[in-house]
C-alpha positions in Angstrom: -15.0 -7.6 -28.1 -12.5 -4.9 -27.1 -14.7 -3.8 -24.2 -15.0 -7.3 -22.9 -11.3 -7.8 -23.0 -10.8 -4.5 -21.2 -13.3 -5.4 -18.5 -11.7 -8.9 -18.1 -8.2 -7.3 -17.7 -9.5 -4.9 -15.1 -11.2 -7.7 -13.1 -8.1 -9.7 -13.3 -6.1 -6.8 -11.9 -8.6 -6.4 -9.0 -8.4 -10.1 -8.2 -4.6 -9.9 -8.1 -4.6 -6.8 -5.9 -7.1 -8.5 -3.5 -5.1 -11.7 -3.4 -1.9 -9.8 -2.7 -3.6 -7.9 0.1 -4.9 -11.1 1.6 -1.5 -12.7 1.4 0.1 -9.7 3.0 -2.4 -9.8 5.8 -1.7 -13.5 6.4 2.1 -13.2 6.3 2.1 -10.1 8.5 0.4 -11.9 11.4 1.5 -15.5 11.2 4.5 -14.7 13.6 6.6 -17.5 12.1 9.3 -15.0 11.3 10.3 -11.5 12.2 7.9 -8.8 10.9 10.1 -6.5 8.8 9.3 -2.9 9.5 11.0 0.1 7.9 10.8 3.6 9.3 10.9 6.4 6.8 11.7 9.8 8.5 10.2 13.0 7.0 10.7 16.6 8.0 7.1 17.4 8.6 7.5 21.2 9.0 10.7 21.7 7.0 12.3 23.1 10.1 16.0 23.0 10.9 15.2 21.5 14.3 13.4 18.6 12.7 16.2 18.2 10.1 18.9 18.1 12.8 16.9 15.6 14.8 16.4 13.3 11.8 20.1 13.3 11.3 20.6 11.8 14.8 18.2 8.9 14.1 19.6 5.4 14.0 18.4 1.8 14.7 18.9 2.3 18.4 16.3 5.0 18.4 13.7 2.4 17.7 15.2 -0.6 19.6 12.7 0.0 22.6 10.0 -0.9 20.1 11.7 -4.2 19.2 12.2 -4.9 22.9 8.6 -4.1 23.7 7.3 -6.6 21.1 9.8 -9.2 22.2 8.7 -8.9 25.9 5.0 -8.7 25.3 4.8 -11.5 22.7 6.6 -13.9 25.0 3.8 -13.3 27.6 1.5 -14.8 25.0 3.6 -17.7 24.0 5.4 -16.2 20.9 9.0 -17.1 21.3 10.6 -15.5 18.2 14.0 -14.0 19.0 12.9 -10.7 17.4 9.1 -10.6 16.5 9.6 -7.1 15.0 12.7 -6.1 13.1 12.9 -2.4 12.6 15.1 -0.8 9.9 15.7 2.9 9.1 15.4 4.3 5.6 16.9 7.5 4.3 14.8 10.7 4.9 12.0 11.5 2.4 11.7 15.1 1.3 8.1 15.0 0.0 5.2 15.1 2.4 2.6 12.3 2.2 -1.0 13.1 1.2 -2.7 15.1 4.0 -5.3 13.2 6.0 -8.9 13.9 5.1 -10.7 16.4 7.3 -13.9 14.5 7.5 -15.1 10.9 8.0 -16.8 10.5 4.6 -16.2 6.9 3.5 -15.5 7.8 -0.1 -13.0 10.5 0.9 -11.2 8.1 3.2 -11.1 5.4 0.5 -9.6 7.8 -2.0 -7.0 9.0 0.5 -6.1 5.4 1.3 -5.5 4.6 -2.4 -3.6 7.8 -2.9 -1.5 7.1 0.2 -0.6 3.6 -1.0 0.4 4.9 -4.4 2.5 7.7 -2.8 4.2 5.1 -0.5 5.0 3.0 -3.5 6.5 5.9 -5.4 8.5 7.2 -2.5 10.0 4.0 -1.2 13.7 4.7 -1.0 14.8 1.7 1.2 17.4 -0.4 -0.5 17.3 -3.4 1.8 14.9 -6.4 1.9 11.3 -5.5 1.0 9.5 -4.4 4.2 6.2 -6.0 5.2 5.2 -2.8 7.1 6.2 0.8 6.1 6.0 3.5 8.8 6.3 7.1 7.5 7.2 9.2 10.5 6.8 13.0 10.2 8.9 14.9 12.7 7.9 18.4 13.9 9.7 21.1 15.9 8.0 20.9 19.4 8.5 24.6 20.0 6.3 25.4 17.1 3.8 22.5 17.3 2.3 21.8 20.8 -0.3 19.4 19.3 0.0 17.2 16.3 -2.5 15.8 13.9 -3.7 12.2 14.2 -1.5 9.4 13.2 -2.9 6.4 11.3 -2.2 2.8 10.6 -3.6 1.2 7.5 -4.3 -2.6 7.6 -4.7 -2.5 3.8 -1.3 -1.8 2.4 0.4 -2.2 5.8 1.3 1.5 6.0 1.5 3.8 8.9 1.7 7.6 9.0 2.9 8.9 12.3 3.1 12.5 13.6 6.1 12.8 16.0 8.1 15.4 17.9 11.7 16.2 16.9 13.0 16.0 20.4 15.1 13.5 22.3 12.8 14.1 25.3 9.9 12.9 23.3 11.5 9.8 21.8 9.7 7.5 24.3 6.3 8.9 23.5 7.1 8.8 19.8 7.9 5.1 20.0 4.5 4.5 21.7 2.7 6.2 18.8 4.7 4.2 16.3 4.0 0.9 18.1 0.3 1.8 18.3 0.0 2.5 14.6 2.2 -0.5 13.7 -0.3 -2.7 15.6 -3.2 -1.1 13.6 -1.5 -2.4 10.4 -1.6 -6.0 11.6 -5.2 -5.9 12.8 -5.4 -4.3 16.3 -8.3 -1.9 17.0 -8.5 1.2 19.2 -9.4 0.6 22.9 -10.4 4.1 23.8 -13.6 6.2 23.7 -13.5 8.3 20.5 -15.5 11.0 22.2 -13.1 11.8 25.1 -10.0 9.6 24.4 -10.5 7.8 27.7 -9.4 4.2 27.8 -12.4 1.9 27.4 -13.1 -0.6 30.2 -12.2 -3.4 30.3 -10.2 -3.9 27.1 -8.4 -0.5 27.3 -7.1 -1.2 30.8 -3.8 -2.9 31.5 -5.2 -4.4 34.7 -9.0 -4.4 34.5 -9.2 -6.9 37.5 -7.3 -4.4 39.8 -9.2 -3.3 42.9 -9.6 -0.5 43.5 -9.6 0.0 39.7 -8.0 3.5 39.9 -5.3 4.6 39.5 -3.8 2.2 37.0 0.0 1.9 36.7 0.3 1.0 33.1 -1.4 1.7 29.7 -2.8 -0.8 27.2 -1.1 0.0 23.9 -4.2 0.4 21.9 -5.8 2.7 24.5 -2.6 4.7 24.7 -3.2 6.3 28.2 -2.9 5.3 31.8 -6.3 5.7 33.5 -6.0 7.6 36.8 -9.6 8.3 37.5 -12.9 7.7 35.5 -12.3 11.1 33.8 -8.6 11.5 33.7 -5.8 9.6 32.0 -2.2 10.4 31.1 0.1 9.3 28.3 2.9 7.0 29.5 6.5 8.3 29.2 7.7 5.2 27.3 7.0 1.7 26.3 8.2 0.4 29.7 4.8 1.6 31.0 2.8 -0.1 28.3 1.4 -3.6 27.8 -0.5 -5.5 25.1 -3.9 -6.6 26.5 -5.7 -9.9 25.8 -8.1 -8.6 23.1 -5.3 -6.8 21.2 -3.2 -10.0 21.4 -6.1 -12.0 19.9 -6.6 -9.4 17.2 -3.0 -9.7 16.0 -3.0 -13.5 16.2 -0.9 -13.9 19.3 -3.7 -15.9 20.9 -7.0 -17.4 19.8 -10.0 -15.3 20.9 -11.7 -18.3 22.5 -8.8 -18.6 25.0 -9.4 -15.2 26.5 
């Protein structure tokens, strides 16, 4: 009898977790109200440079992200005054669980669960409960020329972003934050995983352009501006980025059949 009760309780917990995940998914992409997003800065390399940069962060650092979502959503008929509302939490001193080094499904699942538990334990934001939590790790660019991959989790609505602690890189940091934020609400990558080249046509800002190259803008989920069939560059800021039709459909800005 005790075993049956224990199994029943576990099943009930799983049902509640699944239901909450489904409700979070629905609420995060109904676009009937602003999507509350909180950025949690983390000193990724424990450097003084990153520490000083984090101390300069404020809401205006991320206002280009809000403006980007406002501009792009209106192109698809979403007329919220502020589709994405970004707030800033106090810095977090503890690093998140490191990303798995392989693509083993079980390893990724365990990391995802661990990450969600870590995020729950480390949430230090005292304002309204966020719908999306973006943990942004900042690194001294003089010591880190390349950073590890950033990720956005649809389950749990959590992003882990690797960013440079430099005012010159703020524009590119905001692109990465926006990219991973869109992952949390259902958008998929639009680039070739083998070479990072934008995938035609969904990864092109203007796939109908003739001649096709060079493109002037980047599609947000492709992340780069295609200049030739084999060369693409990262835009300097969100003013050089758009949300393409497929991405808009994935995040419920349009219906797929209208594309």
